[in-house]
Structures are given as C-alpha cells and as structure tokens.
All heavy atoms as atom14 arrays in JSON, in Angstrom:
{
  "sequence": "MSNKSKKSICYEDEEYDDSECLSVYDAALIWASNGKDEDYTFGYTEDELEDAL",
  "atom14_mask": [
    [1, 1, 1, 1, 1, 1, 1, 1, 0, 0, 0, 0, 0, 0],
    [1, 1, 1, 1, 1, 1, 0, 0, 0, 0, 0, 0, 0, 0],
    [1, 1, 1, 1, 1, 1, 1, 1, 0, 0, 0, 0, 0, 0],
    [1, 1, 1, 1, 1, 1, 1, 1, 1, 0, 0, 0, 0, 0],
    [1, 1, 1, 1, 1, 1, 0, 0, 0, 0, 0, 0, 0, 0],
    [1, 1, 1, 1, 1, 1, 1, 1, 1, 0, 0, 0, 0, 0],
    [1, 1, 1, 1, 1, 1, 1, 1, 1, 0, 0, 0, 0, 0],
    [1, 1, 1, 1, 1, 1, 0, 0, 0, 0, 0, 0, 0, 0],
    [1, 1, 1, 1, 1, 1, 1, 1, 0, 0, 0, 0, 0, 0],
    [1, 1, 1, 1, 1, 1, 0, 0, 0, 0, 0, 0, 0, 0],
    [1, 1, 1, 1, 1, 1, 1, 1, 1, 1, 1, 1, 0, 0],
    [1, 1, 1, 1, 1, 1, 1, 1, 1, 0, 0, 0, 0, 0],
    [1, 1, 1, 1, 1, 1, 1, 1, 0, 0, 0, 0, 0, 0],
    [1, 1, 1, 1, 1, 1, 1, 1, 1, 0, 0, 0, 0, 0],
    [1, 1, 1, 1, 1, 1, 1, 1, 1, 0, 0, 0, 0, 0],
    [1, 1, 1, 1, 1, 1, 1, 1, 1, 1, 1, 1, 0, 0],
    [1, 1, 1, 1, 1, 1, 1, 1, 0, 0, 0, 0, 0, 0],
    [1, 1, 1, 1, 1, 1, 1, 1, 0, 0, 0, 0, 0, 0],
    [1, 1, 1, 1, 1, 1, 0, 0, 0, 0, 0, 0, 0, 0],
    [1, 1, 1, 1, 1, 1, 1, 1, 1, 0, 0, 0, 0, 0],
    [1, 1, 1, 1, 1, 1, 0, 0, 0, 0, 0, 0, 0, 0],
    [1, 1, 1, 1, 1, 1, 1, 1, 0, 0, 0, 0, 0, 0],
    [1, 1, 1, 1, 1, 1, 0, 0, 0, 0, 0, 0, 0, 0],
    [1, 1, 1, 1, 1, 1, 1, 0, 0, 0, 0, 0, 0, 0],
    [1, 1, 1, 1, 1, 1, 1, 1, 1, 1, 1, 1, 0, 0],
    [1, 1, 1, 1, 1, 1, 1, 1, 0, 0, 0, 0, 0, 0],
    [1, 1, 1, 1, 1, 0, 0, 0, 0, 0, 0, 0, 0, 0],
    [1, 1, 1, 1, 1, 0, 0, 0, 0, 0, 0, 0, 0, 0],
    [1, 1, 1, 1, 1, 1, 1, 1, 0, 0, 0, 0, 0, 0],
    [1, 1, 1, 1, 1, 1, 1, 1, 0, 0, 0, 0, 0, 0],
    [1, 1, 1, 1, 1, 1, 1, 1, 1, 1, 1, 1, 1, 1],
    [1, 1, 1, 1, 1, 0, 0, 0, 0, 0, 0, 0, 0, 0],
    [1, 1, 1, 1, 1, 1, 0, 0, 0, 0, 0, 0, 0, 0],
    [1, 1, 1, 1, 1, 1, 1, 1, 0, 0, 0, 0, 0, 0],
    [1, 1, 1, 1, 0, 0, 0, 0, 0, 0, 0, 0, 0, 0],
    [1, 1, 1, 1, 1, 1, 1, 1, 1, 0, 0, 0, 0, 0],
    [1, 1, 1, 1, 1, 1, 1, 1, 0, 0, 0, 0, 0, 0],
    [1, 1, 1, 1, 1, 1, 1, 1, 1, 0, 0, 0, 0, 0],
    [1, 1, 1, 1, 1, 1, 1, 1, 0, 0, 0, 0, 0, 0],
    [1, 1, 1, 1, 1, 1, 1, 1, 1, 1, 1, 1, 0, 0],
    [1, 1, 1, 1, 1, 1, 1, 0, 0, 0, 0, 0, 0, 0],
    [1, 1, 1, 1, 1, 1, 1, 1, 1, 1, 1, 0, 0, 0],
    [1, 1, 1, 1, 0, 0, 0, 0, 0, 0, 0, 0, 0, 0],
    [1, 1, 1, 1, 1, 1, 1, 1, 1, 1, 1, 1, 0, 0],
    [1, 1, 1, 1, 1, 1, 1, 0, 0, 0, 0, 0, 0, 0],
    [1, 1, 1, 1, 1, 1, 1, 1, 1, 0, 0, 0, 0, 0],
    [1, 1, 1, 1, 1, 1, 1, 1, 0, 0, 0, 0, 0, 0],
    [1, 1, 1, 1, 1, 1, 1, 1, 1, 0, 0, 0, 0, 0],
    [1, 1, 1, 1, 1, 1, 1, 1, 0, 0, 0, 0, 0, 0],
    [1, 1, 1, 1, 1, 1, 1, 1, 1, 0, 0, 0, 0, 0],
    [1, 1, 1, 1, 1, 1, 1, 1, 0, 0, 0, 0, 0, 0],
    [1, 1, 1, 1, 1, 0, 0, 0, 0, 0, 0, 0, 0, 0],
    [1, 1, 1, 1, 1, 1, 1, 1, 0, 0, 0, 0, 0, 0]
  ],
  "atom14_positions": [
    [[75.92, -16.35, -5.46], [74.89, -15.58, -6.14], [74.94, -15.93, -7.62], [75.99, -15.9, -8.24], [75.14, -14.08, -5.92], [74.09, -13.2, -6.58], [74.38, -11.46, -6.27], [73.66, -11.36, -4.66], [0.0, 0.0, 0.0], [0.0, 0.0, 0.0], [0.0, 0.0, 0.0], [0.0, 0.0, 0.0], [0.0, 0.0, 0.0], [0.0, 0.0, 0.0]],
    [[73.8, -16.27, -8.18], [73.78, -16.64, -9.59], [73.56, -15.42, -10.48], [73.04, -14.41, -10.05], [72.67, -17.67, -9.85], [71.42, -17.08, -9.63], [0.0, 0.0, 0.0], [0.0, 0.0, 0.0], [0.0, 0.0, 0.0], [0.0, 0.0, 0.0], [0.0, 0.0, 0.0], [0.0, 0.0, 0.0], [0.0, 0.0, 0.0], [0.0, 0.0, 0.0]],
    [[73.97, -15.55, -11.73], [73.84, -14.47, -12.69], [72.79, -14.87, -13.71], [73.1, -15.32, -14.79], [75.2, -14.21, -13.36], [75.15, -12.99, -14.27], [74.19, -12.24, -14.23], [76.17, -12.82, -15.06], [0.0, 0.0, 0.0], [0.0, 0.0, 0.0], [0.0, 0.0, 0.0], [0.0, 0.0, 0.0], [0.0, 0.0, 0.0], [0.0, 0.0, 0.0]],
    [[71.51, -14.71, -13.36], [70.43, -15.1, -14.25], [70.09, -13.95, -15.18], [70.03, -12.81, -14.79], [69.18, -15.46, -13.44], [69.38, -16.68, -12.57], [68.11, -17.0, -11.84], [68.3, -18.2, -10.95], [67.11, -18.53, -10.21], [0.0, 0.0, 0.0], [0.0, 0.0, 0.0], [0.0, 0.0, 0.0], [0.0, 0.0, 0.0], [0.0, 0.0, 0.0]],
    [[69.86, -14.3, -16.44], [69.48, -13.26, -17.4], [68.02, -12.92, -17.2], [67.22, -13.73, -16.75], [69.72, -13.74, -18.83], [68.9, -14.84, -19.11], [0.0, 0.0, 0.0], [0.0, 0.0, 0.0], [0.0, 0.0, 0.0], [0.0, 0.0, 0.0], [0.0, 0.0, 0.0], [0.0, 0.0, 0.0], [0.0, 0.0, 0.0], [0.0, 0.0, 0.0]],
    [[67.68, -11.7, -17.54], [66.3, -11.25, -17.43], [65.61, -11.52, -18.75], [65.81, -10.8, -19.71], [66.25, -9.77, -17.08], [66.79, -9.47, -15.71], [66.68, -8.0, -15.4], [67.23, -7.72, -14.02], [67.16, -6.32, -13.68], [0.0, 0.0, 0.0], [0.0, 0.0, 0.0], [0.0, 0.0, 0.0], [0.0, 0.0, 0.0], [0.0, 0.0, 0.0]],
    [[64.84, -12.57, -18.79], [64.18, -12.98, -20.02], [62.69, -12.71, -19.89], [62.1, -12.97, -18.85], [64.43, -14.46, -20.28], [63.79, -14.96, -21.54], [64.13, -16.41, -21.77], [63.44, -16.88, -23.03], [63.67, -18.29, -23.28], [0.0, 0.0, 0.0], [0.0, 0.0, 0.0], [0.0, 0.0, 0.0], [0.0, 0.0, 0.0], [0.0, 0.0, 0.0]],
    [[62.1, -12.21, -20.95], [60.66, -11.99, -20.99], [60.13, -12.43, -22.34], [60.81, -12.32, -23.35], [60.31, -10.51, -20.79], [60.66, -10.08, -19.52], [0.0, 0.0, 0.0], [0.0, 0.0, 0.0], [0.0, 0.0, 0.0], [0.0, 0.0, 0.0], [0.0, 0.0, 0.0], [0.0, 0.0, 0.0], [0.0, 0.0, 0.0], [0.0, 0.0, 0.0]],
    [[58.92, -12.91, -22.31], [58.23, -13.25, -23.56], [57.13, -12.21, -23.72], [56.38, -11.93, -22.79], [57.64, -14.66, -23.5], [58.76, -15.66, -23.34], [56.73, -14.93, -24.67], [58.71, -16.89, -24.15], [0.0, 0.0, 0.0], [0.0, 0.0, 0.0], [0.0, 0.0, 0.0], [0.0, 0.0, 0.0], [0.0, 0.0, 0.0], [0.0, 0.0, 0.0]],
    [[57.09, -11.61, -24.91], [56.1, -10.57, -25.17], [55.15, -11.03, -26.27], [55.57, -11.67, -27.23], [56.77, -9.28, -25.6], [57.85, -8.6, -24.34], [0.0, 0.0, 0.0], [0.0, 0.0, 0.0], [0.0, 0.0, 0.0], [0.0, 0.0, 0.0], [0.0, 0.0, 0.0], [0.0, 0.0, 0.0], [0.0, 0.0, 0.0], [0.0, 0.0, 0.0]],
    [[53.91, -10.68, -26.09], [52.88, -10.98, -27.08], [52.34, -9.66, -27.57], [51.89, -8.84, -26.79], [51.75, -11.8, -26.45], [52.21, -13.1, -25.89], [52.57, -13.23, -24.55], [52.32, -14.22, -26.71], [53.0, -14.44, -24.05], [52.74, -15.43, -26.2], [53.08, -15.54, -24.87], [53.52, -16.73, -24.36], [0.0, 0.0, 0.0], [0.0, 0.0, 0.0]],
    [[52.4, -9.45, -28.86], [51.88, -8.21, -29.43], [50.46, -8.44, -29.92], [50.16, -9.45, -30.54], [52.77, -7.73, -30.57], [54.11, -7.26, -30.08], [54.92, -6.57, -31.15], [54.32, -6.04, -32.09], [56.14, -6.58, -31.02], [0.0, 0.0, 0.0], [0.0, 0.0, 0.0], [0.0, 0.0, 0.0], [0.0, 0.0, 0.0], [0.0, 0.0, 0.0]],
    [[49.61, -7.5, -29.63], [48.22, -7.55, -30.06], [48.02, -6.46, -31.09], [47.85, -5.29, -30.74], [47.3, -7.38, -28.86], [45.85, -7.63, -29.2], [45.5, -7.58, -30.4], [45.07, -7.88, -28.28], [0.0, 0.0, 0.0], [0.0, 0.0, 0.0], [0.0, 0.0, 0.0], [0.0, 0.0, 0.0], [0.0, 0.0, 0.0], [0.0, 0.0, 0.0]],
    [[48.08, -6.83, -32.35], [47.98, -5.84, -33.43], [46.61, -5.17, -33.46], [46.48, -4.02, -33.84], [48.27, -6.49, -34.78], [49.71, -6.92, -34.9], [50.01, -7.61, -36.23], [49.19, -7.49, -37.14], [51.07, -8.24, -36.32], [0.0, 0.0, 0.0], [0.0, 0.0, 0.0], [0.0, 0.0, 0.0], [0.0, 0.0, 0.0], [0.0, 0.0, 0.0]],
    [[45.58, -5.9, -33.02], [44.23, -5.33, -33.04], [44.13, -4.12, -32.12], [43.46, -3.15, -32.43], [43.22, -6.4, -32.62], [41.78, -5.92, -32.67], [40.79, -7.01, -32.32], [41.14, -8.21, -32.4], [39.66, -6.66, -31.96], [0.0, 0.0, 0.0], [0.0, 0.0, 0.0], [0.0, 0.0, 0.0], [0.0, 0.0, 0.0], [0.0, 0.0, 0.0]],
    [[44.83, -4.16, -31.0], [44.76, -3.07, -30.02], [46.05, -2.26, -29.96], [46.19, -1.4, -29.12], [44.43, -3.62, -28.64], [43.07, -4.26, -28.59], [42.94, -5.63, -28.59], [41.91, -3.48, -28.56], [41.68, -6.23, -28.56], [40.66, -4.07, -28.53], [40.56, -5.44, -28.53], [39.32, -6.01, -28.5], [0.0, 0.0, 0.0], [0.0, 0.0, 0.0]],
    [[47.01, -2.55, -30.86], [48.29, -1.86, -30.88], [48.91, -1.84, -29.48], [49.28, -0.81, -28.95], [48.13, -0.42, -31.43], [49.48, 0.19, -31.77], [50.4, -0.55, -32.15], [49.61, 1.43, -31.66], [0.0, 0.0, 0.0], [0.0, 0.0, 0.0], [0.0, 0.0, 0.0], [0.0, 0.0, 0.0], [0.0, 0.0, 0.0], [0.0, 0.0, 0.0]],
    [[48.98, -3.01, -28.9], [49.45, -3.15, -27.53], [50.28, -4.42, -27.43], [50.17, -5.31, -28.26], [48.25, -3.24, -26.59], [48.62, -3.02, -25.13], [49.77, -2.63, -24.86], [47.76, -3.24, -24.26], [0.0, 0.0, 0.0], [0.0, 0.0, 0.0], [0.0, 0.0, 0.0], [0.0, 0.0, 0.0], [0.0, 0.0, 0.0], [0.0, 0.0, 0.0]],
    [[51.13, -4.5, -26.44], [51.87, -5.73, -26.21], [51.9, -6.02, -24.71], [51.78, -5.12, -23.89], [53.29, -5.64, -26.75], [54.03, -4.68, -26.06], [0.0, 0.0, 0.0], [0.0, 0.0, 0.0], [0.0, 0.0, 0.0], [0.0, 0.0, 0.0], [0.0, 0.0, 0.0], [0.0, 0.0, 0.0], [0.0, 0.0, 0.0], [0.0, 0.0, 0.0]],
    [[52.02, -7.29, -24.4], [52.1, -7.71, -23.01], [53.34, -8.57, -22.85], [53.62, -9.41, -23.7], [50.87, -8.51, -22.62], [49.59, -7.71, -22.65], [48.39, -8.51, -22.16], [48.6, -9.5, -21.44], [47.29, -8.13, -22.51], [0.0, 0.0, 0.0], [0.0, 0.0, 0.0], [0.0, 0.0, 0.0], [0.0, 0.0, 0.0], [0.0, 0.0, 0.0]],
    [[54.07, -8.36, -21.76], [55.28, -9.14, -21.5], [55.12, -9.86, -20.17], [54.52, -9.35, -19.24], [56.5, -8.23, -21.43], [56.87, -7.42, -22.99], [0.0, 0.0, 0.0], [0.0, 0.0, 0.0], [0.0, 0.0, 0.0], [0.0, 0.0, 0.0], [0.0, 0.0, 0.0], [0.0, 0.0, 0.0], [0.0, 0.0, 0.0], [0.0, 0.0, 0.0]],
    [[55.68, -11.05, -20.13], [55.65, -11.85, -18.91], [57.06, -12.37, -18.68], [57.59, -13.12, -19.5], [54.67, -13.01, -19.07], [54.43, -13.87, -17.85], [53.79, -13.05, -16.71], [53.54, -15.04, -18.2], [0.0, 0.0, 0.0], [0.0, 0.0, 0.0], [0.0, 0.0, 0.0], [0.0, 0.0, 0.0], [0.0, 0.0, 0.0], [0.0, 0.0, 0.0]],
    [[57.66, -11.95, -17.58], [59.02, -12.4, -17.28], [59.02, -13.88, -16.93], [57.99, -14.44, -16.52], [59.61, -11.6, -16.12], [59.05, -12.03, -14.89], [0.0, 0.0, 0.0], [0.0, 0.0, 0.0], [0.0, 0.0, 0.0], [0.0, 0.0, 0.0], [0.0, 0.0, 0.0], [0.0, 0.0, 0.0], [0.0, 0.0, 0.0], [0.0, 0.0, 0.0]],
    [[60.16, -14.51, -17.07], [60.27, -15.92, -16.75], [59.99, -16.15, -15.26], [59.44, -17.18, -14.88], [61.65, -16.49, -17.17], [62.77, -15.91, -16.35], [61.65, -18.01, -17.1], [0.0, 0.0, 0.0], [0.0, 0.0, 0.0], [0.0, 0.0, 0.0], [0.0, 0.0, 0.0], [0.0, 0.0, 0.0], [0.0, 0.0, 0.0], [0.0, 0.0, 0.0]],
    [[60.3, -15.17, -14.42], [60.06, -15.31, -12.99], [58.57, -15.28, -12.67], [58.08, -16.1, -11.88], [60.81, -14.22, -12.22], [62.28, -14.22, -12.54], [62.84, -13.24, -13.34], [63.11, -15.25, -12.1], [64.19, -13.26, -13.67], [64.46, -15.29, -12.42], [64.99, -14.29, -13.21], [66.31, -14.33, -13.55], [0.0, 0.0, 0.0], [0.0, 0.0, 0.0]],
    [[57.85, -14.36, -13.29], [56.4, -14.3, -13.09], [55.73, -15.54, -13.68], [54.82, -16.11, -13.08], [55.81, -13.04, -13.73], [56.22, -11.78, -12.99], [56.57, -11.86, -11.79], [56.16, -10.7, -13.6], [0.0, 0.0, 0.0], [0.0, 0.0, 0.0], [0.0, 0.0, 0.0], [0.0, 0.0, 0.0], [0.0, 0.0, 0.0], [0.0, 0.0, 0.0]],
    [[56.19, -15.95, -14.85], [55.63, -17.14, -15.49], [55.87, -18.38, -14.61], [54.99, -19.23, -14.48], [56.24, -17.34, -16.86], [0.0, 0.0, 0.0], [0.0, 0.0, 0.0], [0.0, 0.0, 0.0], [0.0, 0.0, 0.0], [0.0, 0.0, 0.0], [0.0, 0.0, 0.0], [0.0, 0.0, 0.0], [0.0, 0.0, 0.0], [0.0, 0.0, 0.0]],
    [[57.05, -18.47, -14.0], [57.37, -19.61, -13.15], [56.46, -19.66, -11.93], [56.02, -20.75, -11.52], [58.83, -19.55, -12.72], [0.0, 0.0, 0.0], [0.0, 0.0, 0.0], [0.0, 0.0, 0.0], [0.0, 0.0, 0.0], [0.0, 0.0, 0.0], [0.0, 0.0, 0.0], [0.0, 0.0, 0.0], [0.0, 0.0, 0.0], [0.0, 0.0, 0.0]],
    [[56.16, -18.53, -11.35], [55.26, -18.49, -10.19], [53.86, -18.93, -10.58], [53.22, -19.69, -9.85], [55.24, -17.08, -9.59], [56.51, -16.63, -8.91], [56.4, -15.18, -8.48], [56.83, -17.52, -7.71], [0.0, 0.0, 0.0], [0.0, 0.0, 0.0], [0.0, 0.0, 0.0], [0.0, 0.0, 0.0], [0.0, 0.0, 0.0], [0.0, 0.0, 0.0]],
    [[53.38, -18.46, -11.71], [52.04, -18.84, -12.18], [52.02, -20.33, -12.51], [51.09, -21.05, -12.12], [51.64, -17.99, -13.41], [51.49, -16.52, -13.01], [50.34, -18.52, -14.02], [51.4, -15.57, -14.19], [0.0, 0.0, 0.0], [0.0, 0.0, 0.0], [0.0, 0.0, 0.0], [0.0, 0.0, 0.0], [0.0, 0.0, 0.0], [0.0, 0.0, 0.0]],
    [[53.05, -20.8, -13.21], [53.15, -22.2, -13.58], [53.16, -23.1, -12.34], [52.42, -24.09, -12.26], [54.43, -22.38, -14.41], [54.79, -23.76, -14.79], [54.12, -24.59, -15.64], [55.95, -24.49, -14.37], [54.8, -25.77, -15.78], [55.93, -25.74, -15.0], [57.02, -24.19, -13.53], [56.91, -26.69, -14.82], [58.01, -25.13, -13.36], [57.95, -26.37, -13.98]],
    [[53.97, -22.75, -11.35], [54.06, -23.55, -10.13], [52.75, -23.52, -9.35], [52.33, -24.55, -8.81], [55.22, -23.05, -9.26], [0.0, 0.0, 0.0], [0.0, 0.0, 0.0], [0.0, 0.0, 0.0], [0.0, 0.0, 0.0], [0.0, 0.0, 0.0], [0.0, 0.0, 0.0], [0.0, 0.0, 0.0], [0.0, 0.0, 0.0], [0.0, 0.0, 0.0]],
    [[52.09, -22.38, -9.3], [50.84, -22.28, -8.55], [49.7, -23.02, -9.22], [48.67, -23.26, -8.6], [50.46, -20.81, -8.32], [50.06, -20.21, -9.53], [0.0, 0.0, 0.0], [0.0, 0.0, 0.0], [0.0, 0.0, 0.0], [0.0, 0.0, 0.0], [0.0, 0.0, 0.0], [0.0, 0.0, 0.0], [0.0, 0.0, 0.0], [0.0, 0.0, 0.0]],
    [[49.91, -23.42, -10.48], [48.91, -24.2, -11.21], [49.37, -25.66, -11.35], [49.03, -26.33, -12.32], [48.65, -23.59, -12.58], [47.76, -22.38, -12.48], [46.56, -22.49, -12.3], [48.36, -21.2, -12.56], [0.0, 0.0, 0.0], [0.0, 0.0, 0.0], [0.0, 0.0, 0.0], [0.0, 0.0, 0.0], [0.0, 0.0, 0.0], [0.0, 0.0, 0.0]],
    [[50.16, -26.12, -10.4], [50.57, -27.51, -10.37], [51.54, -27.9, -11.47], [51.61, -29.06, -11.86], [0.0, 0.0, 0.0], [0.0, 0.0, 0.0], [0.0, 0.0, 0.0], [0.0, 0.0, 0.0], [0.0, 0.0, 0.0], [0.0, 0.0, 0.0], [0.0, 0.0, 0.0], [0.0, 0.0, 0.0], [0.0, 0.0, 0.0], [0.0, 0.0, 0.0]],
    [[52.3, -26.93, -11.97], [53.28, -27.15, -13.04], [52.61, -27.76, -14.28], [53.17, -28.59, -14.97], [54.47, -27.98, -12.56], [55.25, -27.26, -11.46], [56.49, -28.02, -11.08], [57.26, -27.24, -10.02], [58.48, -27.93, -9.63], [0.0, 0.0, 0.0], [0.0, 0.0, 0.0], [0.0, 0.0, 0.0], [0.0, 0.0, 0.0], [0.0, 0.0, 0.0]],
    [[51.41, -27.28, -14.54], [50.63, -27.73, -15.69], [51.23, -27.16, -16.97], [51.53, -25.97, -17.05], [49.19, -27.23, -15.53], [48.24, -27.74, -16.59], [48.64, -27.87, -17.77], [47.08, -28.0, -16.25], [0.0, 0.0, 0.0], [0.0, 0.0, 0.0], [0.0, 0.0, 0.0], [0.0, 0.0, 0.0], [0.0, 0.0, 0.0], [0.0, 0.0, 0.0]],
    [[51.42, -28.0, -17.98], [52.05, -27.56, -19.23], [51.23, -26.49, -19.95], [51.76, -25.77, -20.8], [52.3, -28.74, -20.16], [51.04, -29.41, -20.67], [51.34, -30.64, -21.52], [52.36, -31.3, -21.31], [50.52, -30.92, -22.39], [0.0, 0.0, 0.0], [0.0, 0.0, 0.0], [0.0, 0.0, 0.0], [0.0, 0.0, 0.0], [0.0, 0.0, 0.0]],
    [[49.97, -26.33, -19.6], [49.15, -25.27, -20.19], [49.54, -23.88, -19.69], [49.09, -22.88, -20.22], [47.66, -25.49, -19.91], [47.09, -26.68, -20.67], [47.67, -27.06, -21.71], [46.07, -27.23, -20.22], [0.0, 0.0, 0.0], [0.0, 0.0, 0.0], [0.0, 0.0, 0.0], [0.0, 0.0, 0.0], [0.0, 0.0, 0.0], [0.0, 0.0, 0.0]],
    [[50.37, -23.81, -18.65], [50.77, -22.54, -18.05], [52.26, -22.26, -18.21], [52.86, -21.62, -17.35], [50.38, -22.52, -16.57], [48.89, -22.51, -16.37], [48.18, -23.69, -16.22], [48.18, -21.31, -16.35], [46.8, -23.69, -16.06], [46.82, -21.3, -16.18], [46.13, -22.49, -16.04], [44.77, -22.47, -15.88], [0.0, 0.0, 0.0], [0.0, 0.0, 0.0]],
    [[52.87, -22.71, -19.29], [54.29, -22.46, -19.49], [54.56, -21.14, -20.21], [55.68, -20.65, -20.2], [54.97, -23.6, -20.27], [54.32, -23.73, -21.54], [54.9, -24.91, -19.51], [0.0, 0.0, 0.0], [0.0, 0.0, 0.0], [0.0, 0.0, 0.0], [0.0, 0.0, 0.0], [0.0, 0.0, 0.0], [0.0, 0.0, 0.0], [0.0, 0.0, 0.0]],
    [[53.56, -20.57, -20.83], [53.65, -19.25, -21.48], [54.81, -19.14, -22.48], [55.42, -18.09, -22.61], [53.76, -18.13, -20.44], [52.61, -18.11, -19.48], [52.72, -18.65, -18.22], [51.4, -17.55, -19.86], [51.66, -18.63, -17.33], [50.33, -17.53, -18.99], [50.45, -18.08, -17.72], [0.0, 0.0, 0.0], [0.0, 0.0, 0.0], [0.0, 0.0, 0.0]],
    [[55.12, -20.23, -23.15], [56.18, -20.19, -24.16], [57.57, -20.49, -23.63], [58.52, -20.57, -24.39], [0.0, 0.0, 0.0], [0.0, 0.0, 0.0], [0.0, 0.0, 0.0], [0.0, 0.0, 0.0], [0.0, 0.0, 0.0], [0.0, 0.0, 0.0], [0.0, 0.0, 0.0], [0.0, 0.0, 0.0], [0.0, 0.0, 0.0], [0.0, 0.0, 0.0]],
    [[57.7, -20.64, -22.32], [58.99, -21.0, -21.73], [59.1, -22.52, -21.64], [58.08, -23.21, -21.6], [59.12, -20.42, -20.31], [59.2, -18.92, -20.26], [58.1, -18.16, -19.88], [60.37, -18.26, -20.57], [58.17, -16.77, -19.84], [60.46, -16.88, -20.52], [59.35, -16.15, -20.14], [59.42, -14.78, -20.11], [0.0, 0.0, 0.0], [0.0, 0.0, 0.0]],
    [[60.31, -23.03, -21.57], [60.49, -24.46, -21.36], [60.34, -24.75, -19.87], [60.5, -23.85, -19.02], [61.87, -24.94, -21.83], [62.87, -24.35, -20.98], [62.11, -24.6, -23.28], [0.0, 0.0, 0.0], [0.0, 0.0, 0.0], [0.0, 0.0, 0.0], [0.0, 0.0, 0.0], [0.0, 0.0, 0.0], [0.0, 0.0, 0.0], [0.0, 0.0, 0.0]],
    [[60.05, -26.01, -19.55], [59.95, -26.37, -18.14], [61.27, -26.17, -17.42], [61.29, -25.8, -16.25], [59.43, -27.8, -17.98], [57.97, -27.91, -18.4], [57.36, -29.27, -18.08], [58.01, -30.08, -17.4], [56.23, -29.49, -18.54], [0.0, 0.0, 0.0], [0.0, 0.0, 0.0], [0.0, 0.0, 0.0], [0.0, 0.0, 0.0], [0.0, 0.0, 0.0]],
    [[62.39, -26.39, -18.1], [63.71, -26.16, -17.5], [63.9, -24.69, -17.15], [64.42, -24.36, -16.08], [64.83, -26.62, -18.44], [64.93, -28.13, -18.54], [64.48, -28.84, -17.61], [65.46, -28.61, -19.55], [0.0, 0.0, 0.0], [0.0, 0.0, 0.0], [0.0, 0.0, 0.0], [0.0, 0.0, 0.0], [0.0, 0.0, 0.0], [0.0, 0.0, 0.0]],
    [[63.49, -23.79, -18.05], [63.62, -22.36, -17.78], [62.76, -21.96, -16.58], [63.19, -21.18, -15.72], [63.17, -21.54, -18.99], [64.11, -21.6, -20.16], [63.55, -20.94, -21.4], [62.35, -21.1, -21.71], [64.34, -20.25, -22.08], [0.0, 0.0, 0.0], [0.0, 0.0, 0.0], [0.0, 0.0, 0.0], [0.0, 0.0, 0.0], [0.0, 0.0, 0.0]],
    [[61.56, -22.53, -16.49], [60.68, -22.21, -15.38], [61.22, -22.77, -14.07], [61.2, -22.07, -13.04], [59.27, -22.75, -15.67], [58.57, -22.09, -16.86], [57.32, -22.85, -17.23], [58.26, -20.63, -16.59], [0.0, 0.0, 0.0], [0.0, 0.0, 0.0], [0.0, 0.0, 0.0], [0.0, 0.0, 0.0], [0.0, 0.0, 0.0], [0.0, 0.0, 0.0]],
    [[61.71, -23.98, -14.1], [62.32, -24.58, -12.89], [63.5, -23.75, -12.41], [63.65, -23.51, -11.22], [62.79, -26.01, -13.16], [61.69, -27.03, -13.22], [61.06, -27.37, -11.86], [61.57, -26.93, -10.82], [60.05, -28.07, -11.88], [0.0, 0.0, 0.0], [0.0, 0.0, 0.0], [0.0, 0.0, 0.0], [0.0, 0.0, 0.0], [0.0, 0.0, 0.0]],
    [[64.35, -23.32, -13.33], [65.52, -22.51, -12.98], [65.13, -21.18, -12.37], [65.88, -20.61, -11.57], [66.41, -22.27, -14.2], [67.12, -23.53, -14.67], [67.17, -24.53, -13.91], [67.63, -23.52, -15.81], [0.0, 0.0, 0.0], [0.0, 0.0, 0.0], [0.0, 0.0, 0.0], [0.0, 0.0, 0.0], [0.0, 0.0, 0.0], [0.0, 0.0, 0.0]],
    [[63.99, -20.65, -12.77], [63.55, -19.34, -12.27], [62.94, -19.42, -10.87], [62.84, -18.4, -10.19], [62.54, -18.74, -13.24], [0.0, 0.0, 0.0], [0.0, 0.0, 0.0], [0.0, 0.0, 0.0], [0.0, 0.0, 0.0], [0.0, 0.0, 0.0], [0.0, 0.0, 0.0], [0.0, 0.0, 0.0], [0.0, 0.0, 0.0], [0.0, 0.0, 0.0]],
    [[62.54, -20.61, -10.45], [61.92, -20.74, -9.11], [62.94, -20.64, -8.0], [64.06, -20.89, -8.11], [61.18, -22.08, -9.01], [59.93, -22.19, -9.86], [59.33, -23.6, -9.74], [58.89, -21.17, -9.45], [0.0, 0.0, 0.0], [0.0, 0.0, 0.0], [0.0, 0.0, 0.0], [0.0, 0.0, 0.0], [0.0, 0.0, 0.0], [0.0, 0.0, 0.0]]
  ]
}
C-alpha cells in the first residue's frame, strides 16, 4: 500500500469571493480521459498525474 499525499490545486476567484480546488486524483482522471493532453494538466506535472492514476 502506498502512502500518497493528498495534494490539491486551488484557484481563487476574487471577483466572486470563491475558490475551487481540484485534487491530483480528479485532475489525473480528467487528464487521462482527454488523451493526456497537456491542456488538461491543471497545474500539475505529468509525473504527478501519472502517479495518481
């Protein structure tokens, strides 16, 4: 069993006083479902996304 850290990238929207977070696991699923397109890395490295799959 691996000990993976729970990493999330959050984007704050000052206009709406709101923030959105995307975990590396969710980002990896989206990235993979889009053919591992670099436009869908959401600020994570490809290595981080591969490790999360």
